[in-house]
LOVOZA-270883 format. One record per atom (N, C-alpha, C, CB): residue in three letters; atom name; x, y, z. Coordinates in Angstrom, 3 decimals, padded with zeros to 6 digits. Glycine has a CB too. Example, Ala and Ser with C-alpha at 12.3 -4.5 7.8 and 13.67 -1.06 7.14 Angstrom:
2
code;site;east;north;up
Ala;N;013.190;-005.690;007.800
Ala;CA;012.300;-004.500;007.800
Ala;C;013.200;-003.300;007.800
Ala;CB;011.308;-004.473;009.046
Ser;N;012.850;-002.250;007.080
Ser;CA;013.670;-001.060;007.140
Ser;C;012.900;000.030;007.870
Ser;CB;014.084;-000.598;005.725
***
This chain:
117
code;site;east;north;up
Val;N;-017.811;012.579;-018.303
Val;CA;-018.345;010.942;-017.691
Val;C;-019.367;010.944;-017.502
Val;CB;-017.915;010.316;-016.471
Gln;N;-020.157;010.108;-018.073
Gln;CA;-021.539;010.027;-017.591
Gln;C;-021.913;007.853;-017.458
Gln;CB;-022.727;011.156;-019.121
Leu;N;-022.981;008.142;-016.515
Leu;CA;-023.579;006.967;-015.834
Leu;C;-024.874;007.087;-016.242
Leu;CB;-023.451;006.891;-014.298
Gln;N;-024.943;005.382;-016.771
Gln;CA;-026.426;005.937;-017.114
Gln;C;-026.636;004.418;-016.540
Gln;CB;-027.038;006.536;-018.999
Ala;N;-027.450;004.011;-015.629
Ala;CA;-028.033;002.717;-014.565
Ala;C;-030.143;002.708;-015.041
Ala;CB;-027.587;003.455;-012.115
Ser;N;-029.961;001.318;-015.089
Ser;CA;-030.947;000.687;-015.674
Ser;C;-031.346;-000.582;-015.018
Ser;CB;-030.616;000.502;-016.944
Gly;N;-032.537;-001.175;-015.166
Gly;CA;-032.125;-002.396;-014.854
Gly;C;-033.539;-002.550;-013.146
Gly;CB;-029.939;-002.339;-014.559
Gly;N;-033.930;-000.936;-012.658
Gly;CA;-034.936;-001.139;-011.666
Gly;C;-036.064;-001.753;-012.055
Gly;CB;-035.299;-000.041;-011.118
Gly;N;-037.144;-001.812;-010.661
Gly;CA;-038.474;-002.051;-010.797
Gly;C;-039.069;-002.748;-009.737
Gly;CB;-038.706;-002.679;-011.905
Ser;N;-040.443;-003.607;-009.745
Ser;CA;-040.492;-004.537;-008.672
Ser;C;-041.169;-005.305;-008.644
Ser;CB;-040.617;-004.227;-007.733
Val;N;-040.189;-006.388;-007.803
Val;CA;-040.335;-008.061;-007.877
Val;C;-040.655;-008.103;-006.865
Val;CB;-039.257;-009.089;-008.157
Gln;N;-041.627;-009.246;-006.687
Gln;CA;-042.104;-009.793;-005.096
Gln;C;-040.121;-011.077;-004.690
Gln;CB;-044.508;-011.362;-005.400
Pro;N;-040.755;-010.555;-003.288
Pro;CA;-040.257;-011.231;-002.139
Pro;C;-039.282;-012.642;-002.747
Pro;CB;-041.684;-011.680;-001.132
Gly;N;-037.997;-013.108;-002.745
Gly;CA;-037.024;-014.337;-003.554
Gly;C;-037.041;-013.775;-005.077
Gly;CB;-037.816;-016.212;-003.497
Gly;N;-037.148;-013.273;-005.058
Gly;CA;-037.192;-012.969;-006.551
Gly;C;-035.858;-012.422;-006.814
Gly;CB;-038.368;-011.924;-007.007
Ser;N;-035.537;-011.709;-008.341
Ser;CA;-034.089;-011.645;-008.961
Ser;C;-034.028;-010.584;-009.118
Ser;CB;-033.676;-012.292;-010.121
Leu;N;-032.772;-009.524;-009.489
Leu;CA;-033.310;-008.514;-010.426
Leu;C;-031.667;-007.581;-010.619
Leu;CB;-034.900;-007.486;-009.593
Lys;N;-031.421;-007.255;-011.848
Lys;CA;-030.308;-006.842;-012.282
Lys;C;-030.726;-006.260;-012.668
Lys;CB;-029.503;-007.278;-012.796
Leu;N;-029.434;-004.822;-011.694
Leu;CA;-028.670;-003.992;-012.594
Leu;C;-028.637;-003.182;-013.535
Leu;CB;-028.223;-004.360;-012.941
Ser;N;-027.860;-002.195;-015.164
Ser;CA;-026.917;-001.991;-015.057
Ser;C;-026.256;-000.505;-014.796
Ser;CB;-026.677;-002.575;-015.875
Cys;N;-025.108;-000.958;-014.952
Cys;CA;-024.930;000.830;-015.091
Cys;C;-023.666;001.247;-016.680
Cys;CB;-023.890;001.558;-013.035
Thr;N;-024.251;001.012;-017.298
Thr;CA;-023.093;001.979;-018.400
Thr;C;-021.945;003.198;-018.750
Thr;CB;-023.643;002.369;-019.012
Val;N;-020.707;002.618;-018.342
Val;CA;-020.585;004.216;-018.084
Val;C;-019.824;005.131;-020.077
Val;CB;-018.935;004.372;-016.217
Ser;N;-019.794;006.086;-019.961
Ser;CA;-019.448;006.491;-021.660
Ser;C;-018.256;006.616;-021.779
Ser;CB;-019.991;007.810;-022.305
Glu;N;-017.445;006.426;-020.939
Glu;CA;-016.100;006.891;-021.976
Glu;C;-015.691;005.898;-020.703
Glu;CB;-015.302;008.936;-022.364
Arg;N;-013.794;004.886;-021.374
Arg;CA;-013.135;004.220;-020.357
Arg;C;-012.006;005.414;-020.023
Arg;CB;-012.533;002.655;-020.856
Thr;N;-011.892;005.967;-018.557
Thr;CA;-010.885;006.520;-018.301
Thr;C;-010.587;006.021;-017.103
Thr;CB;-010.935;007.763;-018.415
Pro;N;-008.965;006.712;-016.998
Pro;CA;-008.884;006.518;-014.935
Pro;C;-009.765;006.768;-014.128
Pro;CB;-007.971;007.370;-014.111
Arg;N;-011.280;007.470;-014.550
Arg;CA;-012.115;008.160;-013.335
Arg;C;-013.100;007.199;-013.543
Arg;CB;-012.654;009.869;-013.397
Thr;N;-013.112;005.999;-014.158
Thr;CA;-014.129;005.269;-015.060
Thr;C;-013.558;003.544;-014.091
Thr;CB;-013.696;005.513;-017.363
Ser;N;-012.249;004.046;-013.791
Ser;CA;-011.060;003.056;-013.411
Ser;C;-012.167;001.750;-012.225
Ser;CB;-009.390;004.268;-012.292
Ala;N;-012.668;002.456;-011.377
Ala;CA;-013.663;001.468;-010.588
Ala;C;-015.167;001.973;-010.944
Ala;CB;-013.388;001.530;-008.789
Val;N;-016.084;000.907;-010.508
Val;CA;-017.838;001.138;-010.733
Val;C;-018.513;000.614;-009.707
Val;CB;-018.538;000.415;-012.041
Ala;N;-018.983;001.583;-009.555
Ala;CA;-019.728;000.662;-007.873
Ala;C;-020.954;001.144;-008.020
Ala;CB;-019.094;001.143;-005.971
Trp;N;-021.729;-000.025;-007.247
Trp;CA;-023.396;000.263;-007.035
Trp;C;-023.586;001.089;-005.342
Trp;CB;-024.423;-001.642;-007.060
Phe;N;-024.258;001.556;-004.988
Phe;CA;-024.480;001.582;-003.597
Phe;C;-026.470;002.092;-004.154
Phe;CB;-023.108;003.005;-002.471
Arg;N;-026.540;001.790;-002.603
Arg;CA;-028.556;001.601;-002.268
Arg;C;-028.367;002.961;-000.903
Arg;CB;-029.387;-000.881;-001.239
Gln;N;-029.680;003.387;-001.436
Gln;CA;-030.274;004.393;-000.551
Gln;C;-031.931;004.127;000.320
Gln;CB;-030.363;005.662;-001.583
Ala;N;-032.173;003.605;001.137
Ala;CA;-033.134;003.793;001.260
Ala;C;-034.009;004.626;001.755
Ala;CB;-033.201;003.235;001.433
Pro;N;-035.475;005.478;001.930
Pro;CA;-036.422;006.263;003.227
Pro;C;-035.682;006.241;004.746
Pro;CB;-038.071;005.323;003.470
Gly;N;-034.722;007.411;004.539
Gly;CA;-034.844;007.843;005.919
Gly;C;-033.129;006.823;006.463
Gly;CB;-036.798;007.223;006.768
Arg;N;-032.697;006.393;005.587
Arg;CA;-031.121;005.324;005.668
Arg;C;-029.940;006.184;005.005
Arg;CB;-031.238;003.587;004.545
Glu;N;-029.033;005.959;005.627
Glu;CA;-028.028;006.823;004.726
Glu;C;-027.997;005.676;003.828
Glu;CB;-026.419;007.425;005.387
Arg;N;-027.150;006.606;002.689
Arg;CA;-026.921;005.512;001.369
Arg;C;-025.286;004.674;001.382
Arg;CB;-027.023;006.603;-000.318
Glu;N;-025.669;003.442;001.227
Glu;CA;-024.126;002.318;001.452
Glu;C;-023.959;001.521;000.202
Glu;CB;-024.264;000.964;002.864
Phe;N;-023.263;001.313;000.279
Phe;CA;-022.060;000.567;-000.647
Phe;C;-022.817;-000.777;-000.805
Phe;CB;-020.311;000.351;000.185
Val;N;-023.318;-001.335;-001.888
Val;CA;-023.947;-002.389;-002.328
Val;C;-022.581;-003.362;-002.552
Val;CB;-024.931;-002.029;-003.654
Gly;N;-021.998;-002.961;-003.927
Gly;CA;-020.673;-003.797;-004.519
Gly;C;-019.904;-003.328;-005.655
Gly;CB;-021.053;-005.137;-004.979
Gly;N;-018.672;-003.625;-005.329
Gly;CA;-018.304;-002.949;-006.545
Gly;C;-016.893;-003.472;-007.418
Gly;CB;-018.142;-001.470;-006.096
Met;N;-016.818;-002.929;-008.553
Met;CA;-015.259;-004.010;-009.569
Met;C;-014.861;-002.661;-009.958
Met;CB;-015.631;-005.471;-011.411
Thr;N;-012.598;-003.241;-010.458
Thr;CA;-012.472;-002.849;-011.205
Thr;C;-012.097;-003.106;-012.558
Thr;CB;-012.183;-002.424;-010.792
Trp;N;-011.911;-002.067;-013.660
Trp;CA;-012.026;-003.072;-014.618
Trp;C;-011.122;-003.879;-014.614
Trp;CB;-012.128;-002.703;-015.749
Thr;N;-010.064;-003.773;-014.909
Thr;CA;-008.383;-004.245;-014.389
Thr;C;-008.229;-004.946;-012.989
Thr;CB;-007.338;-002.809;-014.205
Gly;N;-008.123;-006.305;-013.041
Gly;CA;-007.556;-006.813;-012.323
Gly;C;-008.911;-007.765;-011.658
Gly;CB;-006.702;-005.800;-011.560
Gly;N;-009.826;-007.987;-012.226
Gly;CA;-011.428;-008.429;-011.871
Gly;C;-011.611;-008.730;-010.685
Gly;CB;-011.997;-009.585;-012.544
Met;N;-011.380;-007.886;-009.871
Met;CA;-011.837;-007.897;-007.955
Met;C;-013.092;-008.005;-008.647
Met;CB;-011.541;-006.261;-006.514
Arg;N;-013.980;-008.504;-007.124
Arg;CA;-015.207;-008.014;-006.970
Arg;C;-015.570;-007.674;-005.912
Arg;CB;-015.978;-008.644;-007.315
Tyr;N;-016.128;-006.572;-004.812
Tyr;CA;-016.178;-006.890;-003.992
Tyr;C;-017.904;-006.334;-002.967
Tyr;CB;-014.819;-006.576;-003.745
Tyr;N;-018.177;-006.697;-002.087
Tyr;CA;-019.550;-006.993;-002.083
Tyr;C;-019.846;-006.148;-000.574
Tyr;CB;-019.907;-008.823;-002.170
Ala;N;-020.870;-005.317;-000.229
Ala;CA;-021.263;-005.561;000.971
Ala;C;-021.976;-007.016;001.800
Ala;CB;-022.002;-004.605;000.972
Asp;N;-021.114;-007.105;003.054
Asp;CA;-022.267;-008.409;003.133
Asp;C;-023.539;-008.677;003.366
Asp;CB;-022.070;-009.102;003.839
Ser;N;-024.426;-007.562;003.527
Ser;CA;-025.635;-007.259;003.183
Ser;C;-026.050;-008.125;001.666
Ser;CB;-025.656;-005.633;003.125
Val;N;-025.451;-008.460;001.255
Val;CA;-026.189;-009.308;-000.320
Val;C;-024.634;-010.113;-000.995
Val;CB;-027.042;-007.636;-001.964
Lys;N;-023.405;-010.296;-000.300
Lys;CA;-022.816;-011.526;-000.514
Lys;C;-023.521;-012.611;-000.489
Lys;CB;-021.948;-011.718;000.228
Gly;N;-022.653;-013.364;-001.330
Gly;CA;-023.312;-014.746;-001.536
Gly;C;-024.833;-014.945;-002.084
Gly;CB;-023.280;-015.396;-000.208
Arg;N;-025.397;-013.386;-002.581
Arg;CA;-026.936;-013.485;-003.420
Arg;C;-026.696;-012.636;-004.459
Arg;CB;-028.415;-012.952;-002.587
Ser;N;-025.383;-011.755;-004.751
Ser;CA;-024.837;-011.423;-005.947
Ser;C;-024.331;-011.510;-006.963
Ser;CB;-024.544;-011.158;-005.953
Thr;N;-024.032;-011.010;-007.821
Thr;CA;-023.161;-011.373;-008.208
Thr;C;-022.321;-010.446;-009.341
Thr;CB;-023.570;-012.465;-008.463
Ile;N;-021.804;-009.098;-009.994
Ile;CA;-020.838;-008.230;-010.549
Ile;C;-020.457;-008.926;-012.257
Ile;CB;-019.405;-008.200;-009.357
Ser;N;-021.193;-008.496;-013.123
Ser;CA;-020.468;-009.028;-014.185
Ser;C;-020.486;-007.710;-015.070
Ser;CB;-021.136;-010.427;-014.861
Ile;N;-019.402;-007.821;-015.830
Ile;CA;-019.018;-006.444;-016.959
Ile;C;-018.857;-007.111;-018.786
Ile;CB;-016.981;-005.604;-016.334
Asp;N;-019.662;-006.305;-019.286
Asp;CA;-019.665;-006.770;-020.470
Asp;C;-018.430;-005.597;-021.063
Asp;CB;-021.305;-006.816;-021.156
Asp;N;-017.458;-006.100;-021.221
Asp;CA;-016.256;-004.799;-021.955
Asp;C;-016.700;-004.649;-022.653
Asp;CB;-014.867;-004.820;-022.435
Ala;N;-016.790;-005.215;-024.412
Ala;CA;-017.806;-004.198;-024.962
Ala;C;-018.904;-003.372;-025.219
Ala;CB;-017.902;-004.266;-025.297
Lys;N;-019.535;-002.789;-023.774
Lys;CA;-020.406;-001.912;-023.843
Lys;C;-020.306;-001.215;-022.763
Lys;CB;-021.535;-002.336;-024.061
Asn;N;-019.300;-001.262;-022.503
Asn;CA;-018.764;-000.683;-020.455
Asn;C;-019.377;-000.739;-020.109
Asn;CB;-018.312;000.515;-019.669
Thr;N;-020.138;-002.018;-019.696
Thr;CA;-020.875;-001.918;-018.609
Thr;C;-021.735;-002.649;-017.956
Thr;CB;-021.330;-001.202;-018.708
Val;N;-021.386;-002.752;-016.758
Val;CA;-021.692;-003.061;-015.439
Val;C;-022.918;-003.676;-014.808
Val;CB;-021.562;-002.073;-014.919
Ser;N;-023.292;-004.617;-014.719
Ser;CA;-024.312;-005.426;-013.812
Ser;C;-024.229;-006.398;-012.363
Ser;CB;-024.766;-006.267;-014.698
Leu;N;-025.049;-006.030;-011.847
Leu;CA;-025.393;-006.952;-011.138
Leu;C;-026.646;-007.106;-010.713
Leu;CB;-024.748;-006.959;-010.323
Gln;N;-026.359;-008.468;-010.550
Gln;CA;-027.635;-008.711;-010.474
Gln;C;-028.052;-009.728;-008.915
Gln;CB;-027.958;-009.440;-011.969
Val;N;-029.373;-008.977;-008.742
Val;CA;-029.501;-009.623;-006.419
Val;C;-030.589;-010.536;-006.312
Val;CB;-030.181;-008.033;-004.816
Ser;N;-029.959;-011.871;-006.463
Ser;CA;-030.950;-012.715;-005.896
Ser;C;-031.348;-013.015;-004.685
Ser;CB;-030.801;-013.600;-006.206
Gly;N;-032.982;-013.908;-004.698
Gly;CA;-032.969;-014.032;-002.825
Gly;C;-033.782;-012.683;-002.075
Gly;CB;-030.995;-013.938;-002.119
Leu;N;-034.805;-011.572;-003.423
Leu;CA;-034.293;-010.498;-002.243
Leu;C;-035.144;-010.494;-001.187
Leu;CB;-034.200;-008.990;-002.678
Lys;N;-034.824;-009.113;-000.336
Lys;CA;-035.598;-008.741;000.405
Lys;C;-036.539;-007.437;000.752
Lys;CB;-035.040;-008.984;001.023
Ser;N;-037.159;-007.555;001.083
Ser;CA;-038.064;-005.820;001.497
Ser;C;-037.143;-005.135;002.034
Ser;CB;-039.454;-005.709;002.734
Glu;N;-036.159;-005.420;002.715
Glu;CA;-034.797;-004.237;003.019
Glu;C;-033.754;-003.944;002.004
Glu;CB;-033.836;-004.715;004.228
Asp;N;-034.401;-004.808;001.109
Asp;CA;-033.620;-004.082;-000.574
Asp;C;-033.976;-003.079;-001.320
Asp;CB;-033.651;-004.902;-001.733
Ser;N;-035.312;-003.182;-001.073
Ser;CA;-035.683;-002.103;-001.569
Ser;C;-035.413;-000.609;-001.332
Ser;CB;-036.620;-002.271;-001.486
Ala;N;-035.004;-000.243;-002.450
Ala;CA;-034.151;001.129;-001.872
Ala;C;-033.880;001.505;-003.317
Ala;CB;-032.531;000.896;-000.734
Val;N;-033.480;003.164;-003.407
Val;CA;-033.089;003.648;-004.787
Val;C;-031.751;003.340;-004.649
Val;CB;-033.383;005.198;-005.198
Tyr;N;-031.128;002.566;-006.083
Tyr;CA;-029.844;002.601;-006.774
Tyr;C;-029.055;003.342;-007.039
Tyr;CB;-029.834;002.338;-007.561
Tyr;N;-027.642;003.160;-006.838
Tyr;CA;-026.904;004.565;-007.809
Tyr;C;-025.245;003.578;-007.744
Tyr;CB;-026.876;006.863;-006.611
Cys;N;-025.582;004.048;-009.237
Cys;CA;-024.788;003.066;-009.710
Cys;C;-022.937;004.403;-010.056
Cys;CB;-025.904;002.134;-011.471
Ala;N;-021.553;004.225;-009.157
Ala;CA;-021.238;005.600;-009.516
Ala;C;-019.394;005.339;-009.740
Ala;CB;-021.821;006.867;-008.074
Ser;N;-018.623;005.611;-010.166
Ser;CA;-017.658;005.494;-010.964
Ser;C;-015.939;006.054;-009.969
Ser;CB;-018.232;006.483;-012.387
Gly;N;-015.261;005.859;-010.226
Gly;CA;-014.126;007.001;-010.009
Gly;C;-012.653;005.658;-009.774
Gly;CB;-014.604;008.346;-008.143
Leu;N;-011.723;006.980;-009.234
Leu;CA;-010.199;006.112;-009.518
Leu;C;-009.971;004.717;-009.031
Leu;CB;-008.978;006.843;-008.821
Thr;N;-011.058;005.221;-007.735
Thr;CA;-009.990;003.997;-006.953
Thr;C;-011.907;003.278;-005.930
Thr;CB;-007.946;005.201;-005.248
Leu;N;-011.687;002.456;-005.598
Leu;CA;-013.527;002.011;-005.264
Leu;C;-013.804;002.356;-003.556
Leu;CB;-013.912;-000.207;-005.557
Ser;N;-012.278;003.784;-003.535
Ser;CA;-012.891;004.499;-001.688
Ser;C;-012.586;006.278;-002.226
Ser;CB;-011.266;003.807;000.414
Asn;N;-012.639;006.317;-003.859
Asn;CA;-013.096;007.575;-004.106
Asn;C;-013.283;007.899;-005.745
Asn;CB;-012.099;008.524;-003.411
Phe;N;-015.034;008.217;-005.353
Phe;CA;-016.067;007.886;-006.561
Phe;C;-016.316;009.355;-007.373
Phe;CB;-017.709;007.219;-005.875
Ser;N;-016.401;009.801;-008.124
Ser;CA;-015.982;011.384;-009.150
Ser;C;-017.319;011.260;-009.312
Ser;CB;-014.797;011.510;-010.849
Thr;N;-017.495;010.697;-010.229
Thr;CA;-019.116;010.481;-010.837
Thr;C;-020.363;009.379;-010.361
Thr;CB;-018.912;010.064;-012.323
Trp;N;-021.724;009.545;-010.797
Trp;CA;-022.184;009.096;-009.877
Trp;C;-023.583;009.128;-011.173
Trp;CB;-022.010;009.920;-008.278
Gly;N;-024.596;008.076;-010.993
Gly;CA;-025.422;007.925;-012.148
Gly;C;-027.303;008.283;-011.741
Gly;CB;-025.078;006.184;-012.686
Gln;N;-027.524;008.546;-012.381
Gln;CA;-029.328;008.661;-011.975
Gln;C;-029.194;007.398;-010.747
Gln;CB;-030.806;008.086;-013.727
Gly;N;-030.335;007.902;-010.019
Gly;CA;-030.786;006.574;-009.380
Gly;C;-031.469;005.337;-009.701
Gly;CB;-031.382;006.827;-008.639
Thr;N;-031.733;004.188;-009.691
Thr;CA;-033.124;003.745;-010.177
Thr;C;-033.371;002.850;-009.684
Thr;CB;-033.399;003.509;-011.381
Gln;N;-035.544;002.721;-008.757
Gln;CA;-035.973;002.732;-007.459
Gln;C;-035.384;000.350;-007.981
Gln;CB;-038.334;003.711;-007.031
Val;N;-036.189;000.394;-007.238
Val;CA;-035.366;-001.503;-006.586
Val;C;-036.992;-001.071;-005.729
Val;CB;-032.907;-001.786;-005.088
Thr;N;-038.150;-002.195;-005.816
Thr;CA;-039.007;-002.057;-005.283
Thr;C;-039.423;-003.919;-004.661
Thr;CB;-039.898;-001.154;-006.280
Val;N;-038.994;-003.966;-003.245
Val;CA;-039.711;-005.820;-003.020
Val;C;-040.876;-005.738;-002.535
Val;CB;-038.953;-006.966;-001.862
Ser;N;-042.178;-006.384;-002.775
Ser;CA;-042.906;-006.221;-001.949
Ser;C;-043.634;-007.566;-002.592
Ser;CB;-043.513;-004.779;-001.772
Ser;N;-044.700;-007.991;-001.651
Ser;CA;-045.291;-008.784;-002.252
Ser;C;-047.033;-008.543;-002.474
Ser;CB;-044.872;-009.899;-001.586
***
């Protein structure tokens, strides 16, 4: 299983960004897909996640209300759109997959998000 993350970049405060994670194959090990982020000097933190079945979406409090997770089943792609970006959203964002949203076995490469004026 491989995960390909894309969509990072630089954006001004208040702007929005869409990150995408493409899963190479749908297996039990990719039942759940989530986004994490890690800023310099800080621990990695959960941002949002979903399961392919059930339609459930989960968001960290830090992004709740300004984030949306969407799925493209045909392309095995999970996207995270974050609006109202703040400087504290700057981090390397990673997507991960696993059996459940508490058990991740595969990680994609990170994509840098920089929020700056």
